C-alpha positions, 0 to 999 in steps of 0.5 A: 800325399798318399805314399804307398808303402811297399808290401811286406813279404814274408820269409817264404815269398822272399826266398821264392823271389830270391830264387827267381832272381838267382835263375834269371841271373844265371840264365842271363850269364848262360845267354852271354856266355852263349853270345860270346861263343857265337861271336868268336866262331863268326869272327874266326870264320870271317877271319878264316873265309874272309878272302873267299869272294876274292879267290872265287873271282881270281879262279875265273882269271886262273881258268882263262890262263888255262885256256890260253896255255892249251895253245899248241906252241909249234904253230907260234912265233919265237915272240908269241913263244915268249909271251906264252912262257911269260903266261906259264910263269904268271900262272905258276906263281898264281897257283903257288900263291893260292896253294900257300893261302889255303886253296887246293884243287879238287882231285876228280879224275878217276875218282868216284863221283861226289856230289859235294865235290863234283857237278856232273855236266855229262855222262858217258858209258865206258865199260873199261871204267866203274860206274859213277867214276869221273872220266874228265874234268870240264872246269876245275873245282876248288876248296878253301881250307875245308870249305868248297869254293867251287864244285869241279864240272866233270864227265861221269861214267854211267853204265847202269843207265845204259844197261837199263836203256838196252834192257828196255830197248830189248824188251820193247 
C-alpha cells in the first residue's frame, strides 16, 4: 500500500497559504454581506411596489369612471342623476384609497413638459403660453411613492416649431 505523504511546506509557504486563505475568507464574507444587502433591497422594493400591477389596472377603472362622470346632468332623469351621484361617491372613495396608499396624480396642466412625467400626444401653438408648457391632459398620469406608474398623456405648447416653420415658408 503506497500512501502518499503530504508534502511538507516550509514556514514561508505556510504563511503564503494562510494569507491566501484569509483573503479568500474576507472575499467570501464581503460577497455574503453584498448578497444580503441586495436581497434586503429587493425585498424592500417588492414590499413597497408589490401592488403596482394591481394599481395600474385599477387606474384603467378610474379612467372609465372619469369618462362616465363627464356626462351633463341637466339632460338626465332623476333616476340617472342618482346613479351618477353613486358613481361620484365610488370614484371619490377609490381616489381617497389610492392616495392613502401612495398613489398621486401627476400635476401636469401649466407645468413645464417633463419627458419623465409626461407623454406628448399633441402640440399646439398658443403665444399666450411659454414654449413647452402643458396645455391639456388627455390621460392622467400617476406616481406610486417615488415611481412613475403611468406618464400623463398631454398636449404641449410648441412656439419654436411654428416660428421655424413660418420662417422657412417666408424664405421659400
